C-alpha positions as CSV (number, residue, x, y, z in Angstrom):
1,M,89.8,14.4,-15.8
2,V,89.4,11.0,-17.3
3,R,86.6,8.5,-17.7
4,S,87.5,7.3,-21.1
5,E,86.6,4.0,-22.8
6,C,88.4,5.0,-26.0
7,T,89.9,1.7,-27.0
8,T,88.8,-2.0,-26.9
9,K,92.3,-2.8,-25.7
10,A,91.7,-0.9,-22.4
11,T,90.1,-3.4,-20.0
12,G,91.0,-4.1,-16.4
13,K,94.4,-2.6,-15.7
14,G,94.4,-1.1,-19.1
15,Q,91.6,1.3,-18.2
16,E,93.9,2.6,-15.4
17,R,96.7,3.1,-17.8
18,V,94.4,4.9,-20.2
19,R,93.4,7.2,-17.3
20,M,97.0,7.9,-16.5
21,I,97.8,8.6,-20.2
22,L,94.9,11.1,-20.6
23,E,95.6,12.9,-17.4
24,A,99.2,13.2,-18.4
25,A,98.1,14.4,-21.8
26,E,96.1,17.2,-20.4
27,I,99.2,18.5,-18.6
28,E,101.4,18.1,-21.7
29,F,99.0,19.8,-24.0
30,A,98.4,22.6,-21.5
31,L,102.1,23.2,-21.2
32,N,103.1,22.9,-24.8
33,G,100.0,23.2,-26.9
34,F,99.1,20.5,-29.5
35,R,102.0,21.3,-31.8
36,G,104.6,21.4,-29.1
37,A,103.4,18.3,-27.2
38,T,104.9,14.9,-28.0
39,V,103.9,11.3,-27.3
40,Q,107.2,11.0,-25.5
41,G,106.3,14.0,-23.3
42,I,102.9,12.4,-22.5
43,A,104.7,9.2,-21.7
44,D,107.1,11.0,-19.4
45,Q,104.2,12.8,-17.6
46,A,102.4,9.5,-17.2
47,K,105.7,7.7,-16.1
48,L,105.1,5.1,-18.6
49,P,107.2,3.8,-21.5
50,K,106.3,5.4,-24.9
51,P,105.3,2.0,-26.4
52,N,102.7,1.6,-23.6
53,V,101.1,4.9,-24.7
54,L,101.2,3.8,-28.4
55,Y,99.6,0.5,-27.5
56,Y,96.4,2.3,-26.5
57,F,96.5,5.3,-28.9
58,A,97.7,5.3,-32.4
59,N,99.3,8.8,-32.3
60,K,99.2,12.2,-30.6
61,E,96.1,13.2,-32.6
62,A,94.1,10.2,-31.2
63,I,95.1,11.2,-27.6
64,Y,94.2,14.8,-28.2
65,N,90.8,13.9,-29.7
66,E,90.1,11.7,-26.7
67,V,90.8,14.5,-24.3
68,L,88.5,16.8,-26.2
69,S,85.8,14.1,-26.5
70,D,85.9,13.4,-22.8
71,I,85.3,17.1,-21.8
72,I,82.4,17.3,-24.3
73,E,80.8,14.3,-22.7
74,L,81.3,15.6,-19.2
75,W,79.7,18.9,-20.2
76,N,76.7,17.3,-22.0
77,Q,75.8,14.4,-19.8
78,E,73.4,16.2,-17.5
79,L,71.3,17.4,-20.5
80,D,71.6,14.3,-22.6
81,D,68.3,12.8,-21.5
82,I,65.9,15.7,-21.5
83,H,62.4,15.5,-23.0
84,P,59.7,18.0,-23.7
85,D,57.6,16.8,-20.7
86,D,60.5,17.4,-18.3
87,D,60.3,20.3,-15.9
88,P,62.4,23.1,-17.6
89,A,63.5,24.7,-14.3
90,E,64.8,21.4,-12.9
91,S,66.5,20.5,-16.1
92,L,68.2,23.8,-16.6
93,E,69.3,24.1,-13.0
94,R,70.8,20.6,-13.1
95,Y,72.7,21.4,-16.3
96,I,74.0,24.8,-15.0
97,R,75.2,23.2,-11.7
98,S,76.9,20.3,-13.5
99,K,78.7,22.7,-15.9
100,V,80.0,24.7,-13.0
101,E,81.1,21.5,-11.3
102,V,83.0,20.4,-14.4
103,S,84.8,23.8,-14.4
104,R,85.7,23.2,-10.8
105,K,87.0,19.7,-11.2
106,Y,88.5,19.8,-14.7
107,P,89.7,23.4,-15.4
108,V,92.8,22.3,-17.4
109,A,90.7,20.2,-19.8
110,C,88.1,22.9,-20.1
111,R,90.7,25.4,-21.0
112,L,92.2,23.0,-23.6
113,F,88.9,22.7,-25.3
114,S,88.3,26.4,-25.3
115,S,91.8,27.0,-26.7
116,E,91.0,24.6,-29.5
117,I,87.8,26.4,-30.4
118,I,89.5,29.8,-30.2
119,H,92.1,28.6,-32.7
120,G,89.5,27.4,-35.2
121,G,88.8,23.9,-34.0
122,S,90.9,22.4,-36.8
123,M,91.7,19.3,-34.6
124,L,88.1,18.5,-33.9
125,S,87.1,15.4,-35.9
126,A,84.3,15.5,-38.4
127,S,82.3,13.0,-36.2
128,M,82.8,15.1,-33.1
129,K,81.5,18.2,-35.0
130,R,78.5,16.3,-36.3
131,A,77.7,14.9,-32.9
132,T,77.9,18.4,-31.4
133,M,75.6,19.8,-34.0
134,D,73.1,17.0,-33.6
135,W,73.2,17.4,-29.8
136,V,72.6,21.1,-30.0
137,K,69.7,20.7,-32.4
138,E,68.1,18.1,-30.2
139,K,68.3,20.2,-27.0
140,T,67.3,23.4,-28.6
141,T,64.2,21.7,-30.0
142,V,63.2,20.8,-26.5
143,F,63.9,24.4,-25.4
144,Q,61.7,25.6,-28.2
145,Y,58.9,23.3,-27.2
146,W,59.1,24.8,-23.7
147,I,58.9,28.3,-25.2
148,N,56.0,27.4,-27.5
149,S,54.1,25.9,-24.6
150,K,54.7,29.0,-22.5
151,Q,56.8,27.2,-19.9
152,I,59.7,29.5,-20.8
153,S,59.5,33.1,-21.7
154,G,58.5,33.4,-25.3
155,D,61.1,36.1,-26.2
156,I,64.1,33.9,-25.6
157,D,66.1,32.3,-28.4
158,P,66.9,28.6,-27.5
159,T,70.3,28.6,-29.1
160,H,71.5,31.7,-27.4
161,L,70.1,30.4,-24.1
162,L,72.5,27.4,-24.6
163,F,75.4,29.8,-25.5
164,L,74.7,31.8,-22.3
165,I,74.9,28.7,-20.1
166,W,78.1,27.5,-21.8
167,G,79.8,30.9,-21.6
168,S,78.8,31.7,-18.0
169,T,79.7,28.4,-16.5
170,Q,82.9,28.0,-18.6
171,H,84.1,31.3,-17.3
172,Y,85.2,29.8,-14.0
173,A,87.6,27.5,-15.8
174,D,88.8,29.8,-18.7
175,Y,89.3,32.8,-16.5
176,E,90.2,31.1,-13.2
177,F,93.3,33.3,-12.7
178,Q,91.2,36.5,-13.1
179,V,88.4,35.2,-10.9
180,C,90.9,34.3,-8.2
181,S,92.7,37.6,-8.4
182,I,89.5,39.6,-8.1
183,M,88.2,37.5,-5.3
184,K,91.6,37.6,-3.6
185,R,92.0,33.8,-3.5
186,K,95.0,31.7,-4.3
187,R,92.5,29.1,-5.3
188,L,88.7,29.1,-5.5
189,R,87.0,27.0,-2.8
190,K,84.1,24.6,-3.3
191,K,81.7,27.1,-1.7
192,D,82.8,29.8,-4.2
193,Y,81.7,27.5,-7.1
194,D,78.5,26.7,-5.2
195,L,77.8,30.4,-4.9
196,A,78.5,30.9,-8.6
197,A,76.1,28.1,-9.5
198,D,73.5,29.5,-7.2
199,T,73.8,33.0,-8.8
200,L,73.8,31.7,-12.3
201,C,70.7,29.5,-11.7
202,K,68.8,32.4,-10.2
203,V,69.7,34.9,-13.0
204,I,69.1,32.5,-15.9
205,L,66.0,30.8,-14.6
206,R,64.4,34.2,-13.7
207,G,65.4,35.4,-17.1
208,C,63.5,32.5,-18.5
209,G,60.4,33.3,-16.4
210,L,60.9,30.3,-14.2
């Protein structure tokens, strides 16, 4: 999944090693969960010596938090820079499509984050939780402005609108096996995700009166 800049030590070739470590960590955490995963297992998956992993990350918790932080950033980036004077239909559609695309490209990382939340989010750092709360408050304030100015249907709650987008787009990562089974696919194709994004955009935007 990785686009991390988690450590000042990671420059040049170091960024490539960080990428390898975090991609390996996704696999190790997915196979064994946080408690069962080990730094040695991550090193083995990355085909690197364990000391190389520990050069860039202090411990298993630091690696896990970086994986979670990366997926949050990927999810949020298309809505990071919205303003009240932006077009709500364009902004929401861009966000929905980007979230579906993240589910397509990074399903393992998405499922890891969902599993962490389902199990209580105990490994999420305090700073990560605060950042998420601040992000949600900022975006729902813009949504509320659109509602107040009659650009979005007035009977929609902005926080639940955000939850709806999260849940519907994340479905294609969290329940990939079920979706593939029902659609009789060994693996979903790009056009399946495009159709999902088209459908979600139409339903959600129409529901918002856009």
